Biopython code that builds the backbone (N, CA, C, O; Angstrom):
import numpy as np
from Bio.PDB.StructureBuilder import StructureBuilder

atoms = [
    (1, "MET", "N", (-113.443, -46.889, -45.370)),
    (1, "MET", "CA", (-112.382, -47.523, -44.622)),
    (1, "MET", "C", (-112.837, -48.921, -44.214)),
    (1, "MET", "O", (-113.940, -49.083, -43.691)),
    (2, "GLU", "N", (-112.007, -49.923, -44.444)),
    (2, "GLU", "CA", (-112.359, -51.293, -44.113)),
    (2, "GLU", "C", (-111.852, -51.638, -42.725)),
    (2, "GLU", "O", (-110.689, -51.397, -42.403)),
    (3, "HIS", "N", (-112.736, -52.208, -41.898)),
    (3, "HIS", "CA", (-112.369, -52.615, -40.540)),
    (3, "HIS", "C", (-112.537, -54.113, -40.335)),
    (3, "HIS", "O", (-112.274, -54.620, -39.244)),
    (4, "ALA", "N", (-112.955, -54.802, -41.329)),
    (4, "ALA", "CA", (-113.343, -56.196, -41.172)),
    (4, "ALA", "C", (-112.148, -57.092, -40.903)),
    (4, "ALA", "O", (-111.000, -56.728, -41.162)),
    (5, "THR", "N", (-112.445, -58.266, -40.380)),
    (5, "THR", "CA", (-111.418, -59.252, -40.071)),
    (5, "THR", "C", (-111.648, -60.507, -40.897)),
    (5, "THR", "O", (-112.719, -60.725, -41.463)),
    (6, "THR", "N", (-110.610, -61.319, -40.944)),
    (6, "THR", "CA", (-110.734, -62.637, -41.558)),
    (6, "THR", "C", (-110.616, -63.653, -40.439)),
    (6, "THR", "O", (-109.661, -63.602, -39.663)),
    (7, "ASP", "N", (-111.550, -64.561, -40.339)),
    (7, "ASP", "CA", (-111.612, -65.551, -39.271)),
    (7, "ASP", "C", (-111.122, -66.883, -39.806)),
    (7, "ASP", "O", (-111.682, -67.411, -40.767)),
    (8, "THR", "N", (-110.072, -67.433, -39.189)),
    (8, "THR", "CA", (-109.526, -68.693, -39.689)),
    (8, "THR", "C", (-110.285, -69.908, -39.154)),
    (8, "THR", "O", (-110.206, -70.984, -39.747)),
    (9, "ASP", "N", (-111.017, -69.760, -38.047)),
    (9, "ASP", "CA", (-111.763, -70.888, -37.481)),
    (9, "ASP", "C", (-113.142, -71.045, -38.106)),
    (9, "ASP", "O", (-113.634, -72.161, -38.274)),
    (10, "ARG", "N", (-113.751, -69.941, -38.443)),
    (10, "ARG", "CA", (-115.059, -69.962, -39.088)),
    (10, "ARG", "C", (-114.852, -69.495, -40.518)),
    (10, "ARG", "O", (-114.101, -68.551, -40.762)),
    (11, "ASN", "N", (-115.509, -70.146, -41.458)),
    (11, "ASN", "CA", (-115.312, -69.752, -42.850)),
    (11, "ASN", "C", (-116.639, -69.743, -43.593)),
    (11, "ASN", "O", (-117.655, -70.252, -43.120)),
    (12, "PHE", "N", (-116.586, -69.151, -44.762)),
    (12, "PHE", "CA", (-117.758, -69.056, -45.616)),
    (12, "PHE", "C", (-117.254, -69.012, -47.046)),
    (12, "PHE", "O", (-116.379, -68.208, -47.370)),
    (13, "GLY", "N", (-117.789, -69.860, -47.902)),
    (13, "GLY", "CA", (-117.310, -69.963, -49.271)),
    (13, "GLY", "C", (-118.198, -69.257, -50.274)),
    (13, "GLY", "O", (-119.297, -68.795, -49.967)),
    (14, "LEU", "N", (-117.680, -69.195, -51.468)),
    (14, "LEU", "CA", (-118.347, -68.501, -52.558)),
    (14, "LEU", "C", (-118.089, -69.295, -53.829)),
    (14, "LEU", "O", (-116.938, -69.485, -54.222)),
    (15, "SER", "N", (-119.153, -69.759, -54.472)),
    (15, "SER", "CA", (-118.988, -70.517, -55.709)),
    (15, "SER", "C", (-118.576, -69.585, -56.845)),
    (15, "SER", "O", (-118.765, -68.372, -56.761)),
    (16, "GLU", "N", (-118.023, -70.150, -57.889)),
    (16, "GLU", "CA", (-117.642, -69.363, -59.055)),
    (16, "GLU", "C", (-118.876, -68.710, -59.690)),
    (16, "GLU", "O", (-118.815, -67.567, -60.143)),
    (17, "SER", "N", (-119.985, -69.438, -59.719)),
    (17, "SER", "CA", (-121.226, -68.908, -60.278)),
    (17, "SER", "C", (-121.702, -67.685, -59.489)),
    (17, "SER", "O", (-122.122, -66.690, -60.081)),
    (18, "ALA", "N", (-121.636, -67.756, -58.162)),
    (18, "ALA", "CA", (-122.036, -66.616, -57.329)),
    (18, "ALA", "C", (-121.108, -65.431, -57.557)),
    (18, "ALA", "O", (-121.562, -64.292, -57.662)),
    (19, "ALA", "N", (-119.811, -65.701, -57.632)),
    (19, "ALA", "CA", (-118.836, -64.624, -57.851)),
    (19, "ALA", "C", (-119.091, -63.910, -59.179)),
    (19, "ALA", "O", (-119.033, -62.682, -59.246)),
    (20, "LYS", "N", (-119.369, -64.666, -60.221)),
    (20, "LYS", "CA", (-119.638, -64.059, -61.530)),
    (20, "LYS", "C", (-120.870, -63.166, -61.469)),
    (20, "LYS", "O", (-120.853, -62.053, -61.994)),
    (21, "ARG", "N", (-121.940, -63.642, -60.831)),
    (21, "ARG", "CA", (-123.182, -62.859, -60.750)),
    (21, "ARG", "C", (-122.978, -61.607, -59.899)),
    (21, "ARG", "O", (-123.467, -60.535, -60.255)),
    (22, "ILE", "N", (-122.263, -61.730, -58.779)),
    (22, "ILE", "CA", (-121.985, -60.576, -57.925)),
    (22, "ILE", "C", (-121.188, -59.540, -58.700)),
    (22, "ILE", "O", (-121.464, -58.344, -58.607)),
    (23, "SER", "N", (-120.210, -59.988, -59.456)),
    (23, "SER", "CA", (-119.392, -59.081, -60.257)),
    (23, "SER", "C", (-120.243, -58.302, -61.255)),
    (23, "SER", "O", (-120.062, -57.096, -61.421)),
    (24, "VAL", "N", (-121.164, -58.984, -61.914)),
    (24, "VAL", "CA", (-122.067, -58.327, -62.867)),
    (24, "VAL", "C", (-122.945, -57.305, -62.152)),
    (24, "VAL", "O", (-123.116, -56.186, -62.636)),
    (25, "ILE", "N", (-123.496, -57.679, -61.015)),
    (25, "ILE", "CA", (-124.366, -56.761, -60.276)),
    (25, "ILE", "C", (-123.582, -55.532, -59.831)),
    (25, "ILE", "O", (-124.057, -54.406, -59.983)),
    (26, "LEU", "N", (-122.380, -55.738, -59.280)),
    (26, "LEU", "CA", (-121.584, -54.596, -58.829)),
    (26, "LEU", "C", (-121.196, -53.678, -59.975)),
    (26, "LEU", "O", (-121.106, -52.463, -59.799)),
    (27, "THR", "N", (-120.969, -54.252, -61.141)),
    (27, "THR", "CA", (-120.565, -53.459, -62.302)),
    (27, "THR", "C", (-121.740, -52.760, -62.970)),
    (27, "THR", "O", (-121.631, -51.595, -63.355)),
    (28, "ASP", "N", (-122.867, -53.460, -63.113)),
    (28, "ASP", "CA", (-123.963, -52.959, -63.942)),
    (28, "ASP", "C", (-125.231, -52.537, -63.208)),
    (28, "ASP", "O", (-125.988, -51.711, -63.717)),
    (29, "GLU", "N", (-125.478, -53.094, -62.009)),
    (29, "GLU", "CA", (-126.799, -52.923, -61.425)),
    (29, "GLU", "C", (-126.823, -52.266, -60.051)),
    (29, "GLU", "O", (-127.794, -51.586, -59.719)),
    (30, "ALA", "N", (-125.792, -52.449, -59.253)),
    (30, "ALA", "CA", (-125.799, -51.924, -57.886)),
    (30, "ALA", "C", (-125.537, -50.424, -57.883)),
    (30, "ALA", "O", (-125.123, -49.853, -58.892)),
    (31, "ALA", "N", (-125.779, -49.802, -56.751)),
    (31, "ALA", "CA", (-125.447, -48.388, -56.594)),
    (31, "ALA", "C", (-123.950, -48.211, -56.822)),
    (31, "ALA", "O", (-123.167, -49.091, -56.463)),
    (32, "PRO", "N", (-123.542, -47.099, -57.406)),
    (32, "PRO", "CA", (-122.129, -46.897, -57.755)),
    (32, "PRO", "C", (-121.166, -47.027, -56.573)),
    (32, "PRO", "O", (-120.013, -47.418, -56.756)),
    (33, "GLU", "N", (-121.630, -46.704, -55.364)),
    (33, "GLU", "CA", (-120.738, -46.780, -54.203)),
    (33, "GLU", "C", (-120.608, -48.187, -53.610)),
    (33, "GLU", "O", (-119.746, -48.406, -52.759)),
    (34, "ALA", "N", (-121.433, -49.138, -54.033)),
    (34, "ALA", "CA", (-121.371, -50.507, -53.508)),
    (34, "ALA", "C", (-120.043, -51.158, -53.875)),
    (34, "ALA", "O", (-119.583, -51.057, -55.012)),
    (35, "LYS", "N", (-119.430, -51.831, -52.892)),
    (35, "LYS", "CA", (-118.123, -52.450, -53.098)),
    (35, "LYS", "C", (-118.125, -53.957, -52.882)),
    (35, "LYS", "O", (-117.208, -54.648, -53.325)),
    (36, "PHE", "N", (-119.144, -54.472, -52.205)),
    (36, "PHE", "CA", (-119.182, -55.891, -51.889)),
    (36, "PHE", "C", (-120.612, -56.337, -51.604)),
    (36, "PHE", "O", (-121.514, -55.522, -51.411)),
    (37, "MET", "N", (-120.789, -57.654, -51.584)),
    (37, "MET", "CA", (-122.084, -58.222, -51.215)),
    (37, "MET", "C", (-122.068, -58.512, -49.723)),
    (37, "MET", "O", (-121.081, -59.018, -49.189)),
    (38, "ARG", "N", (-123.153, -58.192, -49.065)),
    (38, "ARG", "CA", (-123.313, -58.490, -47.642)),
    (38, "ARG", "C", (-124.323, -59.623, -47.502)),
    (38, "ARG", "O", (-125.412, -59.571, -48.074)),
    (39, "VAL", "N", (-123.955, -60.640, -46.742)),
    (39, "VAL", "CA", (-124.841, -61.763, -46.436)),
    (39, "VAL", "C", (-125.128, -61.713, -44.942)),
    (39, "VAL", "O", (-124.206, -61.619, -44.131)),
    (40, "ALA", "N", (-126.395, -61.775, -44.582)),
    (40, "ALA", "CA", (-126.779, -61.729, -43.173)),
    (40, "ALA", "C", (-127.884, -62.745, -42.909)),
    (40, "ALA", "O", (-128.544, -63.231, -43.827)),
    (41, "VAL", "N", (-128.061, -63.045, -41.644)),
    (41, "VAL", "CA", (-129.152, -63.914, -41.206)),
    (41, "VAL", "C", (-130.012, -63.096, -40.262)),
    (41, "VAL", "O", (-129.505, -62.438, -39.353)),
    (42, "GLU", "N", (-131.314, -63.142, -40.486)),
    (42, "GLU", "CA", (-132.269, -62.424, -39.653)),
    (42, "GLU", "C", (-133.289, -63.392, -39.101)),
    (42, "GLU", "O", (-133.521, -64.450, -39.686)),
    (43, "GLY", "N", (-133.901, -63.048, -37.985)),
    (43, "GLY", "CA", (-134.994, -63.839, -37.449)),
    (43, "GLY", "C", (-136.197, -63.700, -38.355)),
    (43, "GLY", "O", (-136.436, -62.627, -38.907)),
    (44, "GLY", "N", (-136.961, -64.776, -38.518)),
    (44, "GLY", "CA", (-138.163, -64.715, -39.342)),
    (44, "GLY", "C", (-138.176, -65.802, -40.381)),
    (44, "GLY", "O", (-137.411, -66.761, -40.293)),
    (45, "GLY", "N", (-139.024, -65.666, -41.349)),
    (45, "GLY", "CA", (-139.171, -66.706, -42.365)),
    (45, "GLY", "C", (-140.011, -67.838, -41.821)),
    (45, "GLY", "O", (-140.333, -67.861, -40.634)),
    (46, "CYS", "N", (-140.363, -68.760, -42.664)),
    (46, "CYS", "CA", (-141.252, -69.843, -42.231)),
    (46, "CYS", "C", (-140.523, -70.914, -41.429)),
    (46, "CYS", "O", (-141.173, -71.800, -40.874)),
    (47, "SER", "N", (-139.187, -70.862, -41.351)),
    (47, "SER", "CA", (-138.449, -71.877, -40.605)),
    (47, "SER", "C", (-137.665, -71.316, -39.416)),
    (47, "SER", "O", (-136.947, -72.065, -38.754)),
    (48, "GLY", "N", (-137.784, -70.025, -39.130)),
    (48, "GLY", "CA", (-137.130, -69.452, -37.959)),
    (48, "GLY", "C", (-136.079, -68.404, -38.262)),
    (48, "GLY", "O", (-136.035, -67.368, -37.598)),
    (49, "PHE", "N", (-135.231, -68.651, -39.252)),
    (49, "PHE", "CA", (-134.230, -67.681, -39.694)),
    (49, "PHE", "C", (-134.374, -67.499, -41.198)),
    (49, "PHE", "O", (-134.829, -68.402, -41.900)),
    (50, "GLN", "N", (-133.984, -66.331, -41.687)),
    (50, "GLN", "CA", (-134.001, -66.128, -43.129)),
    (50, "GLN", "C", (-132.727, -65.411, -43.557)),
    (50, "GLN", "O", (-132.149, -64.628, -42.805)),
    (51, "TYR", "N", (-132.307, -65.699, -44.785)),
    (51, "TYR", "CA", (-131.113, -65.084, -45.345)),
    (51, "TYR", "C", (-131.465, -63.718, -45.912)),
    (51, "TYR", "O", (-132.561, -63.503, -46.429)),
    (52, "ASP", "N", (-130.509, -62.800, -45.802)),
    (52, "ASP", "CA", (-130.678, -61.467, -46.363)),
    (52, "ASP", "C", (-129.435, -61.158, -47.197)),
    (52, "ASP", "O", (-128.311, -61.275, -46.707)),
    (53, "PHE", "N", (-129.635, -60.767, -48.444)),
    (53, "PHE", "CA", (-128.545, -60.442, -49.357)),
    (53, "PHE", "C", (-128.672, -58.988, -49.764)),
    (53, "PHE", "O", (-129.764, -58.512, -50.076)),
    (54, "GLY", "N", (-127.551, -58.285, -49.760)),
    (54, "GLY", "CA", (-127.571, -56.896, -50.184)),
    (54, "GLY", "C", (-126.185, -56.463, -50.618)),
    (54, "GLY", "O", (-125.232, -57.241, -50.553)),
    (55, "PHE", "N", (-126.076, -55.232, -51.056)),
    (55, "PHE", "CA", (-124.799, -54.680, -51.485)),
    (55, "PHE", "C", (-124.502, -53.460, -50.634)),
    (55, "PHE", "O", (-125.399, -52.675, -50.325)),
    (56, "ASP", "N", (-123.234, -53.302, -50.254)),
    (56, "ASP", "CA", (-122.871, -52.299, -49.265)),
    (56, "ASP", "C", (-121.506, -51.720, -49.600)),
    (56, "ASP", "O", (-120.779, -52.246, -50.443)),
    (57, "GLU", "N", (-121.172, -50.622, -48.921)),
    (57, "GLU", "CA", (-119.874, -50.003, -49.130)),
    (57, "GLU", "C", (-119.107, -49.802, -47.831)),
    (57, "GLU", "O", (-117.929, -49.446, -47.868)),
    (58, "THR", "N", (-119.746, -50.021, -46.680)),
    (58, "THR", "CA", (-119.055, -49.822, -45.408)),
    (58, "THR", "C", (-119.052, -51.100, -44.587)),
    (58, "THR", "O", (-119.977, -51.911, -44.645)),
    (59, "MET", "N", (-117.974, -51.250, -43.815)),
    (59, "MET", "CA", (-117.822, -52.410, -42.941)),
    (59, "MET", "C", (-117.651, -51.947, -41.506)),
    (59, "MET", "O", (-117.247, -50.814, -41.246)),
    (60, "SER", "N", (-117.962, -52.836, -40.586)),
    (60, "SER", "CA", (-117.755, -52.553, -39.171)),
    (60, "SER", "C", (-116.685, -53.498, -38.628)),
    (60, "SER", "O", (-116.240, -54.416, -39.316)),
    (61, "ASP", "N", (-116.291, -53.257, -37.402)),
    (61, "ASP", "CA", (-115.273, -54.098, -36.759)),
    (61, "ASP", "C", (-115.749, -55.535, -36.568)),
    (61, "ASP", "O", (-114.928, -56.438, -36.406)),
    (62, "GLU", "N", (-117.056, -55.758, -36.584)),
    (62, "GLU", "CA", (-117.593, -57.101, -36.361)),
    (62, "GLU", "C", (-117.901, -57.844, -37.658)),
    (62, "GLU", "O", (-118.507, -58.916, -37.630)),
    (63, "ASP", "N", (-117.494, -57.291, -38.775)),
    (63, "ASP", "CA", (-117.686, -57.939, -40.069)),
    (63, "ASP", "C", (-116.498, -58.833, -40.401)),
    (63, "ASP", "O", (-115.369, -58.573, -39.984)),
    (64, "HIS", "N", (-116.771, -59.877, -41.149)),
    (64, "HIS", "CA", (-115.741, -60.795, -41.635)),
    (64, "HIS", "C", (-115.791, -60.786, -43.160)),
    (64, "HIS", "O", (-116.867, -60.873, -43.751)),
    (65, "VAL", "N", (-114.630, -60.680, -43.792)),
    (65, "VAL", "CA", (-114.534, -60.611, -45.248)),
    (65, "VAL", "C", (-114.074, -61.959, -45.786)),
    (65, "VAL", "O", (-113.106, -62.543, -45.299)),
    (66, "PHE", "N", (-114.777, -62.433, -46.785)),
    (66, "PHE", "CA", (-114.401, -63.661, -47.477)),
    (66, "PHE", "C", (-114.286, -63.301, -48.953)),
    (66, "PHE", "O", (-115.251, -62.840, -49.563)),
    (67, "GLU", "N", (-113.113, -63.510, -49.518)),
    (67, "GLU", "CA", (-112.862, -63.136, -50.898)),
    (67, "GLU", "C", (-112.527, -64.367, -51.716)),
    (67, "GLU", "O", (-111.706, -65.194, -51.319)),
    (68, "SER", "N", (-113.173, -64.473, -52.859)),
    (68, "SER", "CA", (-112.949, -65.597, -53.751)),
    (68, "SER", "C", (-113.289, -65.161, -55.169)),
    (68, "SER", "O", (-114.239, -64.406, -55.379)),
    (69, "HIS", "N", (-112.525, -65.629, -56.131)),
    (69, "HIS", "CA", (-112.774, -65.307, -57.540)),
    (69, "HIS", "C", (-112.817, -63.796, -57.774)),
    (69, "HIS", "O", (-113.527, -63.327, -58.663)),
    (70, "GLY", "N", (-112.059, -63.033, -56.978)),
    (70, "GLY", "CA", (-111.991, -61.593, -57.154)),
    (70, "GLY", "C", (-113.161, -60.808, -56.596)),
    (70, "GLY", "O", (-113.300, -59.621, -56.890)),
    (71, "VAL", "N", (-114.014, -61.447, -55.791)),
    (71, "VAL", "CA", (-115.205, -60.801, -55.249)),
    (71, "VAL", "C", (-115.192, -60.924, -53.729)),
    (71, "VAL", "O", (-114.808, -61.958, -53.182)),
    (72, "LYS", "N", (-115.618, -59.852, -53.052)),
    (72, "LYS", "CA", (-115.705, -59.858, -51.594)),
    (72, "LYS", "C", (-117.147, -60.078, -51.148)),
    (72, "LYS", "O", (-118.087, -59.486, -51.678)),
    (73, "VAL", "N", (-117.285, -60.959, -50.148)),
    (73, "VAL", "CA", (-118.561, -61.144, -49.468)),
    (73, "VAL", "C", (-118.294, -60.866, -47.995)),
    (73, "VAL", "O", (-117.323, -61.366, -47.428)),
    (74, "VAL", "N", (-119.158, -60.069, -47.380)),
    (74, "VAL", "CA", (-118.997, -59.678, -45.987)),
    (74, "VAL", "C", (-120.141, -60.273, -45.179)),
    (74, "VAL", "O", (-121.302, -60.218, -45.583)),
    (75, "VAL", "N", (-119.787, -60.849, -44.021)),
    (75, "VAL", "CA", (-120.767, -61.459, -43.123)),
    (75, "VAL", "C", (-120.528, -60.908, -41.722)),
    (75, "VAL", "O", (-119.391, -60.894, -41.251)),
    (76, "ASP", "N", (-121.575, -60.456, -41.054)),
    (76, "ASP", "CA", (-121.412, -59.961, -39.684)),
    (76, "ASP", "C", (-121.166, -61.145, -38.749)),
    (76, "ASP", "O", (-121.472, -62.287, -39.090)),
    (77, "ASP", "N", (-120.616, -60.865, -37.582)),
    (77, "ASP", "CA", (-120.179, -61.897, -36.644)),
    (77, "ASP", "C", (-121.312, -62.824, -36.209)),
    (77, "ASP", "O", (-121.132, -64.041, -36.178)),
    (78, "THR", "N", (-122.460, -62.274, -35.877)),
    (78, "THR", "CA", (-123.587, -63.089, -35.425)),
    (78, "THR", "C", (-124.092, -64.005, -36.539)),
    (78, "THR", "O", (-124.376, -65.177, -36.295)),
    (79, "SER", "N", (-124.205, -63.480, -37.753)),
    (79, "SER", "CA", (-124.664, -64.291, -38.886)),
    (79, "SER", "C", (-123.673, -65.402, -39.200)),
    (79, "SER", "O", (-124.065, -66.511, -39.563)),
    (80, "LEU", "N", (-122.381, -65.098, -39.057)),
    (80, "LEU", "CA", (-121.363, -66.101, -39.355)),
    (80, "LEU", "C", (-121.490, -67.312, -38.446)),
    (80, "LEU", "O", (-121.209, -68.435, -38.865)),
    (81, "ASP", "N", (-121.912, -67.096, -37.203)),
    (81, "ASP", "CA", (-122.147, -68.232, -36.305)),
    (81, "ASP", "C", (-123.159, -69.214, -36.887)),
    (81, "ASP", "O", (-123.056, -70.419, -36.656)),
    (82, "LEU", "N", (-124.134, -68.710, -37.640)),
    (82, "LEU", "CA", (-125.220, -69.543, -38.163)),
    (82, "LEU", "C", (-124.942, -70.143, -39.543)),
    (82, "LEU", "O", (-125.589, -71.113, -39.938)),
    (83, "ILE", "N", (-123.982, -69.571, -40.276)),
    (83, "ILE", "CA", (-123.722, -70.065, -41.642)),
    (83, "ILE", "C", (-122.275, -70.506, -41.853)),
    (83, "ILE", "O", (-121.883, -70.814, -42.979)),
    (84, "SER", "N", (-121.481, -70.540, -40.789)),
    (84, "SER", "CA", (-120.079, -70.939, -40.915)),
    (84, "SER", "C", (-119.965, -72.322, -41.546)),
    (84, "SER", "O", (-120.691, -73.247, -41.183)),
    (85, "GLY", "N", (-119.055, -72.443, -42.481)),
    (85, "GLY", "CA", (-118.879, -73.700, -43.211)),
    (85, "GLY", "C", (-119.754, -73.785, -44.448)),
    (85, "GLY", "O", (-119.659, -74.744, -45.213)),
    (86, "GLY", "N", (-120.610, -72.785, -44.652)),
    (86, "GLY", "CA", (-121.514, -72.774, -45.794)),
    (86, "GLY", "C", (-120.885, -72.150, -47.024)),
    (86, "GLY", "O", (-119.738, -71.703, -47.008)),
    (87, "GLU", "N", (-121.674, -72.134, -48.094)),
    (87, "GLU", "CA", (-121.216, -71.561, -49.354)),
    (87, "GLU", "C", (-122.364, -70.823, -50.025)),
    (87, "GLU", "O", (-123.491, -71.313, -50.095)),
    (88, "LEU", "N", (-122.047, -69.634, -50.515)),
    (88, "LEU", "CA", (-123.002, -68.867, -51.304)),
    (88, "LEU", "C", (-122.915, -69.342, -52.741)),
    (88, "LEU", "O", (-121.826, -69.453, -53.303)),
    (89, "ASP", "N", (-124.069, -69.622, -53.335)),
    (89, "ASP", "CA", (-124.119, -70.092, -54.709)),
    (89, "ASP", "C", (-125.155, -69.270, -55.461)),
    (89, "ASP", "O", (-126.055, -68.691, -54.853)),
    (90, "PHE", "N", (-125.029, -69.218, -56.777)),
    (90, "PHE", "CA", (-126.031, -68.585, -57.633)),
    (90, "PHE", "C", (-126.554, -69.654, -58.560)),
    (90, "PHE", "O", (-125.787, -70.310, -59.265)),
    (91, "VAL", "N", (-127.870, -69.829, -58.558)),
    (91, "VAL", "CA", (-128.516, -70.905, -59.289)),
    (91, "VAL", "C", (-129.390, -70.317, -60.394)),
    (91, "VAL", "O", (-130.135, -69.364, -60.169)),
    (92, "GLU", "N", (-129.289, -70.894, -61.583)),
    (92, "GLU", "CA", (-130.149, -70.501, -62.692)),
    (92, "GLU", "C", (-130.959, -71.726, -63.113)),
    (92, "GLU", "O", (-130.410, -72.718, -63.591)),
    (93, "GLU", "N", (-132.283, -71.633, -62.925)),
    (93, "GLU", "CA", (-133.195, -72.723, -63.263)),
    (93, "GLU", "C", (-134.319, -72.181, -64.134)),
    (93, "GLU", "O", (-134.423, -70.972, -64.344)),
    (94, "LEU", "N", (-135.141, -73.058, -64.629)),
    (94, "LEU", "CA", (-136.285, -72.631, -65.434)),
    (94, "LEU", "C", (-137.221, -71.721, -64.653)),
    (94, "LEU", "O", (-137.831, -70.819, -65.228)),
    (95, "ILE", "N", (-137.340, -71.949, -63.345)),
    (95, "ILE", "CA", (-138.259, -71.145, -62.537)),
    (95, "ILE", "C", (-137.669, -69.797, -62.136)),
    (95, "ILE", "O", (-138.382, -68.948, -61.601)),
    (96, "GLY", "N", (-136.385, -69.587, -62.386)),
    (96, "GLY", "CA", (-135.774, -68.306, -62.068)),
    (96, "GLY", "C", (-134.330, -68.453, -61.627)),
    (96, "GLY", "O", (-133.803, -69.561, -61.528)),
    (97, "SER", "N", (-133.703, -67.327, -61.365)),
    (97, "SER", "CA", (-132.322, -67.279, -60.918)),
    (97, "SER", "C", (-132.294, -66.674, -59.529)),
    (97, "SER", "O", (-133.055, -65.751, -59.236)),
    (98, "TYR", "N", (-131.416, -67.190, -58.663)),
    (98, "TYR", "CA", (-131.400, -66.710, -57.293)),
    (98, "TYR", "C", (-130.109, -67.114, -56.590)),
    (98, "TYR", "O", (-129.431, -68.063, -56.986)),
    (99, "PHE", "N", (-129.790, -66.367, -55.535)),
    (99, "PHE", "CA", (-128.695, -66.748, -54.650)),
    (99, "PHE", "C", (-129.242, -67.712, -53.618)),
    (99, "PHE", "O", (-130.388, -67.590, -53.186)),
    (100, "ARG", "N", (-128.415, -68.675, -53.224)),
    (100, "ARG", "CA", (-128.804, -69.575, -52.138)),
    (100, "ARG", "C", (-127.560, -69.911, -51.339)),
    (100, "ARG", "O", (-126.437, -69.822, -51.834)),
    (101, "ILE", "N", (-127.783, -70.294, -50.107)),
    (101, "ILE", "CA", (-126.678, -70.696, -49.242)),
    (101, "ILE", "C", (-126.798, -72.178, -48.961)),
    (101, "ILE", "O", (-127.826, -72.662, -48.487)),
    (102, "ASN", "N", (-125.737, -72.879, -49.261)),
    (102, "ASN", "CA", (-125.634, -74.284, -48.879)),
    (102, "ASN", "C", (-125.079, -74.269, -47.457)),
    (102, "ASN", "O", (-123.878, -74.103, -47.248)),
    (103, "ASN", "N", (-125.977, -74.447, -46.480)),
    (103, "ASN", "CA", (-125.649, -74.256, -45.069)),
    (103, "ASN", "C", (-125.627, -75.592, -44.331)),
    (103, "ASN", "O", (-126.680, -76.196, -44.124)),
    (104, "PRO", "N", (-124.442, -76.063, -43.929)),
    (104, "PRO", "CA", (-124.366, -77.341, -43.229)),
    (104, "PRO", "C", (-124.933, -77.282, -41.815)),
    (104, "PRO", "O", (-125.128, -78.329, -41.197)),
    (105, "ASN", "N", (-125.201, -76.097, -41.289)),
    (105, "ASN", "CA", (-125.728, -75.936, -39.935)),
    (105, "ASN", "C", (-127.247, -76.015, -39.880)),
    (105, "ASN", "O", (-127.817, -76.153, -38.798)),
    (106, "ALA", "N", (-127.907, -75.931, -41.020)),
    (106, "ALA", "CA", (-129.373, -75.928, -41.064)),
    (106, "ALA", "C", (-129.905, -77.349, -40.893)),
    (106, "ALA", "O", (-129.513, -78.264, -41.618)),
    (107, "ASN", "N", (-130.797, -77.517, -39.929)),
    (107, "ASN", "CA", (-131.457, -78.814, -39.722)),
    (107, "ASN", "C", (-132.650, -78.986, -40.647)),
    (107, "ASN", "O", (-132.988, -80.104, -41.038)),
    (108, "ALA", "N", (-133.282, -77.881, -40.993)),
    (108, "ALA", "CA", (-134.446, -77.905, -41.880)),
    (108, "ALA", "C", (-134.509, -76.581, -42.610)),
    (108, "ALA", "O", (-134.017, -75.567, -42.114)),
    (109, "SER", "N", (-135.109, -76.588, -43.779)),
    (109, "SER", "CA", (-135.317, -75.339, -44.510)),
    (109, "SER", "C", (-136.673, -75.387, -45.186)),
    (109, "SER", "O", (-137.270, -76.452, -45.347)),
    (110, "CYS", "N", (-137.144, -74.226, -45.574)),
    (110, "CYS", "CA", (-138.435, -74.177, -46.255)),
    (110, "CYS", "C", (-138.245, -74.638, -47.710)),
    (110, "CYS", "O", (-137.118, -74.817, -48.171)),
    (111, "GLY", "N", (-139.337, -74.822, -48.404)),
    (111, "GLY", "CA", (-139.288, -75.297, -49.776)),
    (111, "GLY", "C", (-138.545, -74.380, -50.717)),
    (111, "GLY", "O", (-137.929, -74.853, -51.672)),
    (112, "CYS", "N", (-138.585, -73.083, -50.476)),
    (112, "CYS", "CA", (-137.906, -72.150, -51.378)),
    (112, "CYS", "C", (-136.445, -71.957, -51.009)),
    (112, "CYS", "O", (-135.693, -71.377, -51.792)),
    (113, "GLY", "N", (-136.018, -72.429, -49.833)),
    (113, "GLY", "CA", (-134.619, -72.324, -49.446)),
    (113, "GLY", "C", (-134.195, -70.987, -48.905)),
    (113, "GLY", "O", (-133.005, -70.767, -48.682)),
    (114, "SER", "N", (-135.146, -70.069, -48.682)),
    (114, "SER", "CA", (-134.767, -68.747, -48.182)),
    (114, "SER", "C", (-134.808, -68.658, -46.667)),
    (114, "SER", "O", (-134.348, -67.667, -46.099)),
    (115, "SER", "N", (-135.349, -69.670, -46.001)),
    (115, "SER", "CA", (-135.334, -69.671, -44.543)),
    (115, "SER", "C", (-134.936, -71.054, -44.049)),
    (115, "SER", "O", (-135.033, -72.046, -44.771)),
    (116, "PHE", "N", (-134.478, -71.094, -42.781)),
    (116, "PHE", "CA", (-133.964, -72.352, -42.238)),
    (116, "PHE", "C", (-134.094, -72.358, -40.725)),
    (116, "PHE", "O", (-134.372, -71.330, -40.109)),
    (117, "SER", "N", (-133.890, -73.520, -40.137)),
    (117, "SER", "CA", (-133.852, -73.644, -38.670)),
    (117, "SER", "C", (-132.607, -74.426, -38.292)),
    (117, "SER", "O", (-132.048, -75.182, -39.087)),
    (118, "ILE", "N", (-132.197, -74.217, -37.058)),
    (118, "ILE", "CA", (-130.989, -74.902, -36.545)),
    (118, "ILE", "C", (-131.375, -75.741, -35.357)),
    (118, "ILE", "O", (-130.522, -76.404, -34.767)),
]
sb = StructureBuilder()
sb.init_structure("model")
sb.init_model(0)
sb.init_chain("A")
sb.init_seg("    ")
for serial, (resi, resn, name, xyz) in enumerate(atoms, 1):
    if name == "N":
        sb.init_residue(resn, " ", resi, " ")
    sb.init_atom(name, np.array(xyz, "f"), 0.0, 1.0, " ", f" {name:<3s}", serial, name[0])
structure = sb.get_structure()
């Protein structure tokens, strides 16, 4: 059962590249019950906060759903405060492929882009 809300004041985007990769993971690689990607922010990392990406099937009342390109991304209320206005992207480079968040709220980030400070 979905309980999540859509917030018109705070938003979070999803690039086409990220949507395509999420779709592949949900179809071929994630647990069969997974329905969406969850993006969260946790304390830690070399810059103070770090991003956490996972796949989930349940939502809470404090989750916000952002849908683009046919894919749902869910962000909890506290994490949305830290990444609002950002965009989830999937990058493929010679050194590897990875999800990253283009976060306009981050004042600094580590070299790998997985942690940030505000």
